[in-house]
VEXSEZA-86078 format. One line per field, with one value per atom (N, C-alpha, C): residue number from 1; x, y, z. Coordinates in nm, 2 decimals. Layout:
// residues N
seq: (NUM ...);
X: (X ...);
Y: (Y ...);
Z: (Z ...);
// end
This chain:
// residues 157
seq: (1 1 1 2 2 2 3 3 3 4 4 4 5 5 5 6 6 6 7 7 7 8 8 8 9 9 9 10 10 10 11 11 11 12 12 12 13 13 13 14 14 14 15 15 15 16 16 16 17 17 17 18 18 18 19 19 19 20 20 20 21 21 21 22 22 22 23 23 23 24 24 24 25 25 25 26 26 26 27 27 27 28 28 28 29 29 29 30 30 30 31 31 31 32 32 32 33 33 33 34 34 34 35 35 35 36 36 36 37 37 37 38 38 38 39 39 39 40 40 40 41 41 41 42 42 42 43 43 43 44 44 44 45 45 45 46 46 46 47 47 47 48 48 48 49 49 49 50 50 50 51 51 51 52 52 52 53 53 53 54 54 54 55 55 55 56 56 56 57 57 57 58 58 58 59 59 59 60 60 60 61 61 61 62 62 62 63 63 63 64 64 64 65 65 65 66 66 66 67 67 67 68 68 68 69 69 69 70 70 70 71 71 71 72 72 72 73 73 73 74 74 74 75 75 75 76 76 76 77 77 77 78 78 78 79 79 79 80 80 80 81 81 81 82 82 82 83 83 83 84 84 84 85 85 85 86 86 86 87 87 87 88 88 88 89 89 89 90 90 90 91 91 91 92 92 92 93 93 93 94 94 94 95 95 95 96 96 96 97 97 97 98 98 98 99 99 99 100 100 100 101 101 101 102 102 102 103 103 103 104 104 104 105 105 105 106 106 106 107 107 107 108 108 108 109 109 109 110 110 110 111 111 111 112 112 112 113 113 113 114 114 114 115 115 115 116 116 116 117 117 117 118 118 118 119 119 119 120 120 120 121 121 121 122 122 122 123 123 123 124 124 124 125 125 125 126 126 126 127 127 127 128 128 128 129 129 129 130 130 130 131 131 131 132 132 132 133 133 133 134 134 134 135 135 135 136 136 136 137 137 137 138 138 138 139 139 139 140 140 140 141 141 141 142 142 142 143 143 143 144 144 144 145 145 145 146 146 146 147 147 147 148 148 148 149 149 149 150 150 150 151 151 151 152 152 152 153 153 153 154 154 154 155 155 155 156 156 156 157 157 157);
X: (12.04 12.02 11.88 11.77 11.63 11.61 11.66 11.64 11.69 11.81 11.87 11.78 11.72 11.64 11.51 11.46 11.32 11.35 11.47 11.50 11.53 11.59 11.63 11.48 11.40 11.27 11.18 11.18 11.11 11.17 11.30 11.37 11.33 11.34 11.30 11.15 11.06 10.92 10.91 10.98 10.96 11.01 11.12 11.18 11.07 11.03 10.93 10.80 10.75 10.62 10.63 10.76 10.77 10.70 10.68 10.61 10.46 10.41 10.27 10.25 10.34 10.32 10.26 10.32 10.26 10.11 10.07 9.94 9.85 9.88 9.78 9.77 9.87 9.85 9.76 9.79 9.70 9.56 9.53 9.39 9.33 9.40 9.34 9.31 9.39 9.37 9.25 9.24 9.13 8.99 8.99 8.88 8.83 8.90 8.85 8.81 8.88 8.85 8.71 8.69 8.56 8.44 8.47 8.37 8.33 8.42 8.39 8.35 8.39 8.36 8.21 8.17 8.03 7.94 7.98 7.90 7.89 8.00 7.99 7.90 7.92 7.84 7.69 7.65 7.52 7.46 7.55 7.50 7.48 7.56 7.55 7.42 7.40 7.29 7.15 7.15 7.03 7.03 7.08 7.13 7.02 6.89 6.78 6.79 6.80 6.79 6.92 7.04 7.16 7.14 7.08 7.07 6.97 6.86 6.77 6.83 6.91 6.99 7.08 7.15 7.25 7.16 7.04 6.95 6.89 6.85 6.77 6.86 6.93 7.00 7.13 7.22 7.37 7.38 7.45 7.47 7.62 7.67 7.81 7.83 7.92 7.95 8.02 7.99 8.05 8.02 7.94 7.92 7.77 7.72 7.58 7.56 7.43 7.40 7.44 7.42 7.46 7.61 7.69 7.83 7.90 7.84 7.88 7.85 7.73 7.70 7.80 7.82 7.91 8.05 8.11 8.24 8.26 8.15 8.16 8.15 8.06 8.04 8.17 8.22 8.34 8.46 8.47 8.58 8.56 8.44 8.41 8.43 8.43 8.45 8.59 8.66 8.79 8.90 8.90 9.01 9.01 8.91 8.93 9.00 8.99 9.07 9.21 9.24 9.40 9.43 9.35 9.40 9.41 9.32 9.33 9.46 9.49 9.61 9.73 9.72 9.85 9.91 9.84 9.90 9.86 9.96 9.94 9.87 9.90 9.84 9.82 9.92 9.91 9.81 9.82 9.73 9.58 9.57 9.43 9.37 9.46 9.42 9.39 9.46 9.42 9.30 9.28 9.16 9.03 9.04 8.93 8.91 9.02 9.00 8.93 8.96 8.89 8.74 8.71 8.58 8.49 8.57 8.52 8.49 8.58 8.56 8.45 8.43 8.32 8.18 8.18 8.07 8.03 8.13 8.10 8.04 8.11 8.07 7.93 7.91 7.79 7.65 7.67 7.56 7.53 7.44 7.41 7.36 7.28 7.23 7.34 7.46 7.58 7.61 7.57 7.61 7.49 7.38 7.26 7.26 7.21 7.21 7.15 7.21 7.17 7.25 7.33 7.41 7.56 7.59 7.72 7.80 7.73 7.79 7.83 7.74 7.77 7.89 7.89 8.00 8.13 8.13 8.24 8.31 8.22 8.27 8.34 8.29 8.36 8.50 8.50 8.63 8.73 8.68 8.77 8.82 8.74 8.78 8.87 8.85 8.94 9.07 9.07 9.20 9.28 9.21 9.28 9.34 9.26 9.31 9.43 9.42 9.54 9.66 9.64 9.76 9.82 9.74 9.79 9.85 9.79 9.85 9.99 10.01 10.13 10.23 10.20 10.30 10.30 10.21 10.21 10.14 10.12 10.04 10.10 10.24 10.30 10.38 10.44 10.54 10.45 10.34 10.26 10.16 10.24 10.15 10.22 10.16 10.21 10.32 10.30 10.39 10.52 10.52 10.65 10.71 10.63 10.68 10.74 10.68 10.73 10.86 10.86 10.98 11.10 11.09 11.19 11.22 11.15 11.18 11.25 11.24 11.31 11.46 11.53 11.67 11.73 11.84 11.90 11.94 11.91 11.93 11.84 11.75 11.64 11.53 11.47 11.35 11.24 11.11 10.99 10.97 10.94 10.92 10.76);
Y: (7.13 7.25 7.29 7.22 7.28 7.36 7.33 7.43 7.56 7.57 7.70 7.78 7.71 7.77 7.82 7.74 7.78 7.90 7.89 8.00 8.14 8.12 8.24 8.30 8.21 8.25 8.32 8.26 8.34 8.46 8.47 8.60 8.70 8.66 8.76 8.79 8.71 8.73 8.83 8.80 8.90 9.04 9.04 9.17 9.25 9.17 9.23 9.28 9.20 9.24 9.35 9.40 9.51 9.64 9.66 9.77 9.77 9.66 9.65 9.71 9.73 9.78 9.92 10.02 10.15 10.15 10.11 10.13 10.04 9.92 9.84 9.91 9.97 10.04 10.16 10.23 10.34 10.31 10.22 10.16 10.11 10.04 10.00 10.11 10.21 10.33 10.41 10.43 10.50 10.43 10.30 10.21 10.22 10.19 10.19 10.33 10.43 10.56 10.60 10.56 10.57 10.51 10.39 10.31 10.40 10.43 10.50 10.63 10.71 10.86 10.85 10.76 10.76 10.73 10.64 10.60 10.73 10.80 10.93 11.03 11.04 11.14 11.10 10.98 10.94 10.98 10.96 10.99 11.15 11.23 11.37 11.41 11.37 11.41 11.37 11.27 11.23 11.21 11.33 11.32 11.26 11.31 11.25 11.10 11.04 10.89 10.83 10.90 10.86 10.85 10.96 10.96 10.85 10.83 10.73 10.59 10.57 10.44 10.42 10.51 10.51 10.50 10.55 10.53 10.40 10.33 10.21 10.09 10.10 9.98 9.96 10.06 10.05 10.04 9.96 9.95 9.98 10.10 10.14 10.14 10.05 10.05 10.18 10.22 10.34 10.48 10.49 10.62 10.64 10.77 10.79 10.79 10.76 10.76 10.89 11.01 11.12 11.14 11.10 11.10 11.01 10.89 10.78 10.83 10.89 10.93 11.05 11.14 11.24 11.19 11.12 11.07 10.98 10.89 10.80 10.87 10.96 11.04 11.12 11.19 11.27 11.18 11.06 10.98 10.93 10.89 10.85 10.95 11.08 11.19 11.24 11.24 11.30 11.20 11.08 10.98 10.93 10.91 10.88 10.98 11.10 11.20 11.18 11.16 11.14 11.01 10.91 10.78 10.79 10.84 10.85 10.93 11.03 11.11 11.04 10.96 10.89 10.98 11.07 11.16 11.11 11.08 11.00 10.87 10.82 10.70 10.59 10.55 10.44 10.48 10.60 10.63 10.64 10.70 10.70 10.56 10.47 10.33 10.27 10.28 10.23 10.28 10.42 10.48 10.42 10.41 10.34 10.20 10.13 9.98 9.99 10.08 10.09 10.13 10.22 10.25 10.12 10.05 9.94 9.82 9.81 9.71 9.75 9.88 9.92 9.90 9.92 9.89 9.75 9.65 9.51 9.47 9.53 9.50 9.56 9.67 9.75 9.72 9.66 9.63 9.48 9.45 9.31 9.23 9.30 9.25 9.19 9.22 9.17 9.03 8.99 8.85 8.75 8.78 8.69 8.61 8.50 8.43 8.51 8.49 8.57 8.70 8.73 8.86 8.82 8.71 8.67 8.75 8.80 8.87 9.01 9.07 9.19 9.20 9.09 9.08 9.06 8.98 8.95 9.08 9.18 9.31 9.37 9.38 9.43 9.37 9.23 9.15 9.21 9.21 9.26 9.40 9.49 9.62 9.63 9.55 9.55 9.48 9.38 9.33 9.43 9.50 9.59 9.71 9.74 9.86 9.81 9.69 9.64 9.62 9.58 9.57 9.72 9.82 9.95 10.00 9.97 10.00 9.94 9.81 9.75 9.78 9.79 9.82 9.97 10.05 10.19 10.22 10.35 10.38 10.35 10.33 10.31 10.41 10.40 10.49 10.61 10.58 10.70 10.77 10.83 10.88 11.01 11.10 11.22 11.18 11.07 11.04 11.01 10.93 10.91 11.03 11.12 11.25 11.33 11.34 11.42 11.36 11.23 11.15 11.18 11.19 11.23 11.37 11.46 11.60 11.63 11.54 11.56 11.55 11.65 11.65 11.52 11.47 11.34 11.35 11.24 11.23 11.30 11.38 11.45 11.36 11.38 11.29 11.39 11.35 11.43 11.43 11.54 11.55 11.56);
Z: (13.61 13.54 13.54 13.54 13.53 13.65 13.77 13.89 13.86 13.79 13.76 13.66 13.57 13.46 13.53 13.63 13.69 13.77 13.86 13.93 13.85 13.75 13.66 13.61 13.56 13.51 13.61 13.73 13.85 13.89 13.88 13.90 13.80 13.68 13.57 13.58 13.61 13.63 13.75 13.85 13.97 13.93 13.87 13.82 13.72 13.63 13.53 13.60 13.70 13.77 13.86 13.89 13.98 13.93 13.80 13.74 13.78 13.82 13.87 14.01 14.08 14.22 14.23 14.15 14.17 14.12 14.01 13.96 14.04 14.10 14.18 14.31 14.36 14.50 14.48 14.37 14.34 14.30 14.23 14.21 14.34 14.42 14.55 14.64 14.65 14.72 14.67 14.54 14.49 14.50 14.48 14.49 14.64 14.73 14.87 14.91 14.87 14.90 14.84 14.72 14.66 14.74 14.78 14.85 14.98 15.05 15.18 15.17 15.07 15.05 15.00 14.92 14.87 14.98 15.08 15.18 15.28 15.30 15.38 15.32 15.18 15.11 15.12 15.11 15.13 15.27 15.36 15.51 15.51 15.46 15.47 15.39 15.27 15.19 15.24 15.34 15.40 15.55 15.62 15.75 15.84 15.82 15.91 15.91 15.80 15.79 15.85 15.83 15.90 16.05 16.11 16.25 16.30 16.22 16.25 16.25 16.15 16.15 16.27 16.30 16.42 16.55 16.55 16.68 16.67 16.56 16.57 16.52 16.41 16.34 16.40 16.39 16.43 16.58 16.63 16.78 16.81 16.79 16.81 16.95 17.02 17.16 17.20 17.32 17.40 17.35 17.23 17.18 17.16 17.18 17.16 17.01 16.97 16.83 16.74 16.80 16.73 16.73 16.83 16.83 16.72 16.73 16.63 16.48 16.46 16.32 16.28 16.36 16.32 16.31 16.39 16.39 16.25 16.25 16.13 16.00 15.99 15.86 15.84 15.93 15.92 15.87 15.93 15.90 15.74 15.71 15.58 15.47 15.51 15.41 15.40 15.52 15.52 15.49 15.55 15.54 15.40 15.32 15.18 15.10 15.12 15.04 15.07 15.20 15.22 15.17 15.18 15.13 14.97 14.91 14.76 14.71 14.78 14.75 14.79 14.89 14.94 15.04 15.10 15.20 15.34 15.42 15.54 15.52 15.40 15.35 15.45 15.53 15.62 15.73 15.78 15.89 15.83 15.71 15.66 15.63 15.58 15.57 15.69 15.80 15.93 15.98 15.96 16.02 15.95 15.83 15.75 15.79 15.82 15.86 15.99 16.08 16.21 16.19 16.09 16.06 16.01 15.92 15.87 15.97 16.07 16.18 16.26 16.30 16.38 16.30 16.18 16.09 16.11 16.10 16.10 16.24 16.35 16.48 16.52 16.46 16.52 16.43 16.32 16.24 16.24 16.33 16.34 16.22 16.13 16.02 15.92 15.94 15.85 15.90 16.01 16.06 16.06 15.98 15.97 15.84 15.84 15.71 15.60 15.49 15.37 15.35 15.45 15.44 15.42 15.37 15.36 15.25 15.14 15.04 15.10 15.17 15.23 15.32 15.41 15.51 15.43 15.32 15.23 15.17 15.13 15.08 15.20 15.33 15.44 15.46 15.45 15.47 15.37 15.24 15.13 15.15 15.19 15.21 15.33 15.44 15.55 15.51 15.43 15.39 15.30 15.20 15.12 15.21 15.32 15.39 15.48 15.53 15.62 15.52 15.39 15.31 15.29 15.27 15.25 15.38 15.49 15.62 15.63 15.60 15.62 15.51 15.39 15.28 15.24 15.29 15.25 15.12 15.09 14.98 14.83 14.84 14.71 14.65 14.54 14.47 14.42 14.37 14.31 14.43 14.52 14.63 14.68 14.75 14.79 14.90 14.98 15.08 15.02 14.91 14.84 14.79 14.73 14.67 14.78 14.89 15.00 15.06 15.06 15.11 15.02 14.89 14.81 14.81 14.85 14.87 15.01 15.10 15.23 15.22 15.28 15.27 15.33 15.27 15.32 15.46 15.53 15.68 15.76 15.71 15.80 15.83 15.95 15.97 16.00 15.96 15.99 16.14 16.19 16.34 16.37);
// end
């Protein structure tokens, strides 16, 4: 009988904790969007420094420093808006995951002794973005709202 009681208690806990999914997904989206948007805003407000960093510090493979700066800044300003709204949430999350990955690969100072905390933040953001990519933006998102507005049996083209 104790196994039945434990199973019942776990089932009730699982059912009761379902209400956490929408706010946790929303908070995750907004937090990660804020991190990347503020980084992009910082890049735009001091563009000369941004260009200098891409020329000297960041070693983005296959792209010129100017192209990398423009694409990175554009992605950091546009994708977070979509992510926060939950509009194209999976694509926005995956796009920011790629931006984060390029940042980790391109900035060698993240991998030197003493930079473990900074690298840890990138791992955390990457994990959060992968979770949003895999599970979607959640119930409180424009994606979900649009999905409910779509006529039964129709697919987005």
